[in-house]
DOTOR-905820 format. One record per residue (C-alpha): residue number from 1; chain; x, y, z. Coordinates in Angstrom, 1 decimal, decimal comma. Layout:
<atoms>
+------+-------+--------+--------+--------+
! resi ! chain !      X !      Y !      Z !
+------+-------+--------+--------+--------+
!  NUM !     A !      X !      Y !      Z !
...
+------+-------+--------+--------+--------+
</atoms>
This chain:
<atoms>
+------+-------+--------+--------+--------+
! resi ! chain !      X !      Y !      Z !
+------+-------+--------+--------+--------+
!    1 !     A !   26,2 !  -22,6 !  -15,0 !
!    2 !     A !   28,2 !  -21,5 !  -12,0 !
!    3 !     A !   27,6 !  -17,8 !  -12,9 !
!    4 !     A !   23,9 !  -18,4 !  -13,3 !
!    5 !     A !   23,7 !  -20,2 !  -10,0 !
!    6 !     A !   25,5 !  -17,3 !   -8,3 !
!    7 !     A !   23,0 !  -14,8 !   -9,9 !
!    8 !     A !   20,1 !  -17,0 !   -8,7 !
!    9 !     A !   21,5 !  -17,1 !   -5,1 !
!   10 !     A !   21,9 !  -13,3 !   -5,2 !
!   11 !     A !   18,2 !  -13,0 !   -6,2 !
!   12 !     A !   19,0 !  -11,3 !   -9,5 !
!   13 !     A !   17,5 !  -14,0 !  -11,7 !
!   14 !     A !   14,8 !  -16,6 !  -11,2 !
!   15 !     A !   15,2 !  -20,1 !  -12,6 !
!   16 !     A !   12,1 !  -21,9 !  -13,6 !
!   17 !     A !   12,1 !  -25,6 !  -14,4 !
!   18 !     A !   11,4 !  -26,3 !  -18,0 !
!   19 !     A !   10,9 !  -22,5 !  -18,7 !
!   20 !     A !   14,4 !  -21,1 !  -18,3 !
!   21 !     A !   16,0 !  -18,2 !  -16,4 !
!   22 !     A !   14,5 !  -14,8 !  -16,1 !
!   23 !     A !   15,6 !  -11,4 !  -14,6 !
!   24 !     A !   14,0 !  -11,2 !  -11,1 !
!   25 !     A !   11,7 !   -8,3 !  -10,2 !
!   26 !     A !   13,3 !   -6,2 !   -7,5 !
!   27 !     A !   11,8 !   -6,4 !   -4,0 !
!   28 !     A !   10,8 !   -3,3 !   -2,2 !
!   29 !     A !   11,9 !   -2,8 !    1,4 !
!   30 !     A !   10,7 !   -0,3 !    4,0 !
!   31 !     A !   10,8 !    0,3 !    7,7 !
!   32 !     A !    7,8 !   -0,7 !    9,8 !
!   33 !     A !    7,6 !    2,6 !   11,8 !
!   34 !     A !    7,6 !    5,1 !    9,0 !
!   35 !     A !    4,8 !    6,3 !    6,7 !
!   36 !     A !    6,2 !    5,4 !    3,3 !
!   37 !     A !    5,6 !    7,3 !    0,1 !
!   38 !     A !    4,9 !    4,5 !   -2,5 !
!   39 !     A !    6,2 !    6,7 !   -5,3 !
!   40 !     A !    9,5 !    7,1 !   -3,5 !
!   41 !     A !    9,6 !    3,3 !   -2,8 !
!   42 !     A !    9,1 !    2,5 !   -6,5 !
!   43 !     A !   11,6 !    5,1 !   -7,7 !
!   44 !     A !   14,0 !    3,9 !   -4,9 !
!   45 !     A !   14,3 !    0,5 !   -6,5 !
!   46 !     A !   14,9 !    2,0 !   -9,9 !
!   47 !     A !   11,5 !    1,8 !  -11,5 !
!   48 !     A !    9,1 !    4,3 !  -13,1 !
!   49 !     A !    6,2 !    5,1 !  -10,8 !
!   50 !     A !    2,6 !    5,2 !  -12,0 !
!   51 !     A !   -0,7 !    5,9 !  -10,3 !
!   52 !     A !   -4,3 !    5,2 !  -11,3 !
!   53 !     A !   -7,5 !    6,0 !   -9,4 !
!   54 !     A !   -9,9 !    3,1 !   -9,7 !
!   55 !     A !  -12,9 !    4,3 !   -7,6 !
!   56 !     A !  -13,8 !    7,4 !   -5,6 !
!   57 !     A !  -16,9 !    8,0 !   -3,4 !
!   58 !     A !  -17,9 !   10,6 !   -0,9 !
!   59 !     A !  -20,8 !    9,4 !    1,3 !
!   60 !     A !  -21,9 !    8,5 !    4,8 !
!   61 !     A !  -19,9 !    5,7 !    6,4 !
!   62 !     A !  -21,5 !    2,3 !    6,9 !
!   63 !     A !  -21,5 !    1,0 !   10,4 !
!   64 !     A !  -18,5 !   -1,3 !    9,7 !
!   65 !     A !  -16,5 !    1,6 !    8,0 !
!   66 !     A !  -17,2 !    3,9 !   11,0 !
!   67 !     A !  -16,1 !    1,2 !   13,4 !
!   68 !     A !  -12,9 !    0,5 !   11,4 !
!   69 !     A !  -11,8 !    4,1 !   11,3 !
!   70 !     A !  -13,2 !    5,0 !   14,8 !
!   71 !     A !  -15,9 !    7,6 !   13,9 !
!   72 !     A !  -19,6 !    7,7 !   14,6 !
!   73 !     A !  -21,8 !    5,8 !   12,2 !
!   74 !     A !  -23,2 !    8,0 !    9,5 !
!   75 !     A !  -20,2 !   10,3 !    9,5 !
!   76 !     A !  -19,1 !   11,6 !    6,1 !
!   77 !     A !  -16,2 !    9,8 !    4,5 !
!   78 !     A !  -14,3 !    9,7 !    1,2 !
!   79 !     A !  -13,3 !    6,2 !   -0,1 !
!   80 !     A !  -10,6 !    5,8 !   -2,6 !
!   81 !     A !   -9,3 !    2,7 !   -4,4 !
!   82 !     A !   -6,2 !    3,1 !   -6,5 !
!   83 !     A !   -3,4 !    1,2 !   -8,1 !
!   84 !     A !    0,3 !    2,1 !   -7,8 !
!   85 !     A !    2,5 !    0,7 !  -10,5 !
!   86 !     A !    6,2 !    0,0 !  -11,2 !
!   87 !     A !    7,2 !    0,2 !  -14,8 !
!   88 !     A !    3,5 !   -0,2 !  -15,7 !
!   89 !     A !    3,1 !   -3,4 !  -13,7 !
!   90 !     A !    0,9 !   -3,5 !  -10,6 !
!   91 !     A !    2,9 !   -2,8 !   -7,4 !
!   92 !     A !    0,4 !   -2,0 !   -4,7 !
!   93 !     A !   -3,4 !   -1,8 !   -4,5 !
!   94 !     A !   -4,6 !    0,9 !   -2,1 !
!   95 !     A !   -8,0 !    1,2 !   -0,4 !
!   96 !     A !   -8,4 !    4,3 !    1,7 !
!   97 !     A !  -11,1 !    5,8 !    3,9 !
!   98 !     A !  -10,8 !    9,5 !    4,9 !
!   99 !     A !  -12,8 !   11,1 !    7,7 !
!  100 !     A !  -14,3 !   14,1 !    6,0 !
!  101 !     A !  -15,4 !   15,6 !    9,3 !
!  102 !     A !  -11,6 !   15,9 !   10,2 !
!  103 !     A !  -10,4 !   16,7 !    6,6 !
!  104 !     A !  -13,3 !   18,4 !    4,7 !
!  105 !     A !  -10,9 !   19,6 !    1,9 !
!  106 !     A !  -10,2 !   16,0 !    1,0 !
!  107 !     A !  -13,6 !   15,6 !   -0,6 !
!  108 !     A !  -12,4 !   17,7 !   -3,6 !
!  109 !     A !   -8,8 !   16,7 !   -3,3 !
!  110 !     A !   -6,7 !   16,1 !   -6,5 !
!  111 !     A !   -6,8 !   12,3 !   -6,2 !
!  112 !     A !   -7,6 !   11,7 !   -9,9 !
!  113 !     A !   -3,9 !   12,0 !  -10,6 !
!  114 !     A !   -2,2 !   12,1 !   -7,2 !
!  115 !     A !   -2,1 !    9,6 !   -4,4 !
!  116 !     A !   -3,9 !   10,6 !   -1,2 !
!  117 !     A !   -1,1 !    9,7 !    1,2 !
!  118 !     A !    1,4 !   12,4 !    0,2 !
!  119 !     A !   -1,5 !   15,0 !   -0,1 !
!  120 !     A !   -2,7 !   14,1 !    3,5 !
!  121 !     A !    0,9 !   14,4 !    4,9 !
!  122 !     A !    1,1 !   17,9 !    3,3 !
!  123 !     A !   -2,3 !   19,1 !    4,5 !
!  124 !     A !   -3,0 !   17,3 !    7,8 !
!  125 !     A !   -0,2 !   17,0 !   10,5 !
!  126 !     A !   -0,7 !   13,6 !   12,0 !
!  127 !     A !    0,2 !   13,0 !   15,6 !
!  128 !     A !   -0,2 !    9,2 !   15,9 !
!  129 !     A !   -0,1 !    6,3 !   13,5 !
!  130 !     A !   -0,7 !    2,5 !   13,8 !
!  131 !     A !    0,5 !   -0,2 !   11,4 !
!  132 !     A !   -0,9 !   -3,7 !   11,4 !
!  133 !     A !    1,0 !   -6,1 !    9,1 !
!  134 !     A !   -0,5 !   -9,3 !    7,9 !
!  135 !     A !   -0,5 !  -11,8 !    5,1 !
!  136 !     A !   -3,6 !  -12,4 !    3,0 !
!  137 !     A !   -4,4 !  -14,7 !    0,1 !
!  138 !     A !   -5,5 !  -12,6 !   -2,9 !
!  139 !     A !   -9,2 !  -13,0 !   -3,6 !
!  140 !     A !  -10,6 !  -12,7 !   -7,1 !
!  141 !     A !  -10,9 !   -8,9 !   -6,9 !
!  142 !     A !   -7,5 !   -8,2 !   -5,4 !
!  143 !     A !   -5,9 !  -10,8 !   -7,8 !
!  144 !     A !   -7,4 !   -9,0 !  -10,7 !
!  145 !     A !   -6,3 !   -5,6 !   -9,5 !
!  146 !     A !   -2,7 !   -6,8 !   -8,9 !
!  147 !     A !   -2,6 !   -9,0 !  -12,0 !
!  148 !     A !   -1,7 !  -12,1 !  -10,0 !
!  149 !     A !   -3,3 !  -15,5 !   -9,6 !
!  150 !     A !   -6,0 !  -15,8 !   -6,9 !
!  151 !     A !   -4,6 !  -17,3 !   -3,8 !
!  152 !     A !   -1,2 !  -15,7 !   -4,1 !
!  153 !     A !    0,1 !  -14,5 !   -0,7 !
!  154 !     A !    0,0 !  -10,8 !   -0,4 !
!  155 !     A !    1,6 !   -8,5 !    2,2 !
!  156 !     A !   -1,1 !   -6,3 !    3,7 !
!  157 !     A !   -0,2 !   -3,1 !    5,7 !
!  158 !     A !   -3,2 !   -1,5 !    7,4 !
!  159 !     A !   -2,4 !    2,0 !    8,7 !
!  160 !     A !   -4,6 !    4,3 !   10,7 !
!  161 !     A !   -3,6 !    7,9 !   11,5 !
!  162 !     A !   -4,9 !   10,4 !   14,0 !
!  163 !     A !   -4,4 !   14,2 !   14,6 !
!  164 !     A !   -4,6 !   15,0 !   18,3 !
!  165 !     A !   -6,8 !   11,9 !   18,9 !
!  166 !     A !   -9,1 !   12,6 !   16,0 !
!  167 !     A !   -9,2 !    9,8 !   13,3 !
!  168 !     A !   -7,9 !   11,0 !    9,9 !
!  169 !     A !   -7,6 !    8,0 !    7,7 !
!  170 !     A !   -7,5 !    4,2 !    7,4 !
!  171 !     A !   -5,6 !    2,8 !    4,5 !
!  172 !     A !   -5,0 !   -0,8 !    3,4 !
!  173 !     A !   -2,0 !   -1,4 !    1,2 !
!  174 !     A !   -1,9 !   -4,8 !   -0,5 !
!  175 !     A !    1,4 !   -5,9 !   -2,2 !
!  176 !     A !    2,0 !   -9,1 !   -4,1 !
!  177 !     A !    4,1 !  -11,0 !   -1,5 !
!  178 !     A !    7,1 !  -11,7 !   -3,7 !
!  179 !     A !    7,6 !   -8,0 !   -4,3 !
!  180 !     A !    7,6 !   -6,6 !   -0,8 !
!  181 !     A !    9,3 !   -7,1 !    2,5 !
!  182 !     A !    9,1 !   -5,1 !    5,7 !
!  183 !     A !   12,4 !   -4,4 !    7,5 !
!  184 !     A !   12,8 !   -3,0 !   11,0 !
!  185 !     A !   16,1 !   -2,2 !   12,8 !
!  186 !     A !   16,1 !   -2,3 !   16,5 !
!  187 !     A !   18,3 !   -2,9 !   19,6 !
!  188 !     A !   17,7 !   -5,0 !   22,7 !
!  189 !     A !   16,1 !   -3,2 !   25,6 !
!  190 !     A !   18,5 !   -2,2 !   28,4 !
+------+-------+--------+--------+--------+
</atoms>
């Protein structure tokens, strides 16, 4: 019992009343001010990475999409929805909007079997990025994608990138809250 209690305090097992003890899923950590590669994140915690494209659409941006990414209404965009997995289990749901006026080659990019993030970093040198981090309760659609119960707290990272002031992409990454934490190291100002 003492050994099990120590393992639970270390976060290696989860104890559930009337159900027993189970090996805990590892949590992913990342720095706030970096553009993370989700594949590297998953492999960094010792799991096998997987990727699945769920939806892809090249079209004119709605007024809201144009406003969200910072482009004129009616501009051409590519939207992608995909799922990143760890050992076959949902790890992160990604919804991305790419400004096709800035990155026309993205329209035919290899996103059926490769995530857009690393492809964009290779093909479009970004000069500015903005992260917004929030918590969101999983609605029915997100809960279904992440295979969690509706209402579960999710960590949501919204990132926008620009190249010389021109909007490139806006991506929303949604993680089941218990699997993800954001870590930043900093020092006090002088």
